[in-house]
N, C-alpha and C positions, 0 to 999 in steps of 0.2 A: 408684775413683780415690783414691790416697792424698793426703795433705795437702801434701806438700812439692813444690818445683819438680822437673819431670822434662823432660829434653830429648828431642826427637824430630827426625829429619831425613829428607830425601828422599835416595834412594840413587843419584843421578845427578850429572852434571856441573854442573847448575844448582843448586848447593848452597842448601838452605833448612833452617833449624833453628827449631823452636819450643820454648820452655821454658814449661811449664805449671805454674801454681800452682792446684791444685784447691781449696785452702782459700779463696783470694781470688776465684776465678773469673777468672783473668787469664792471658793468653798473651803472651809476648815473642817476637817474630819477628826472625830475622836471615837475611841472604842475598838471594837472587833470588826475588822474588814472581812466580810463573807461575800459570797456571790450575791446574796440578797442586798447587802449594804452597797456593793458595787452597782447593782441595778438602781438603787435609790440615787446614787451619785450620777449615774448615766441620765436619769430623768431630769435631774437638776441641771446638768450640763446642757441637755437639749433645750430646756427652757431659757437658759442664759444665752445660748447661741441664737435662738429664735428672737430674743430681745435685742440682738445686734452685736453680741460679743463674739468676735472671730477668735479671740484668745481667751481661754478660761484657765484659771489657776486652781489646782486642788492641793491644799497643804495637808499632808498626811502625818505631820509631826505628832499629833495627838492620838494616832492609832497605836494601841498597845500591842495588838497582835493581828496577824493577817493569814487567811487561808490562801493556799496556792491558787485556787480557783478565783478568789476575789481579786488577787493581784493580776492574774491573767486577764480577767474581765476589764480591769482598768487599762491595761496595756493595749488590749484589743480596741477599746474605746478611743484611746489616743491615736492609734494607727488609723482608725476609720475617720476621725476628725482631720487628721493630716491629709488623708487621701481626698477629703472634701475641701481642702484649701485652708483649713483652720489650724489651730494649735491648742493642745491640751497639755499644760505643764503640770507634772506630778512632782511636787516638792516633798522631800524627806520620805521617800518610799520605805516602808518597813520591811523587815525580813519576814519570810513565811514562818508561821507558828509551827513548832515541832512538838506539840504536846497532845 
């Protein structure tokens, strides 16, 4: 993984984009957080952890709406990383979408 920010997105109507900073071990997320989007974040977090980041930051400030399942998946990911001796920091977690 190179050091600068790199955007990735889901290819469907529930738009979700993550911008990855491999140098800092940080992810900035934008769009609709679904289970599929949370799985994309999980994959990115795993890559960052394998590249030596014990602590990964996920900034959710740009997430406009979130499904309950997507939020649960991120919290389960954080719990799993904590149990493995690492840390996943979820900044600006959104409220679940009620629509």
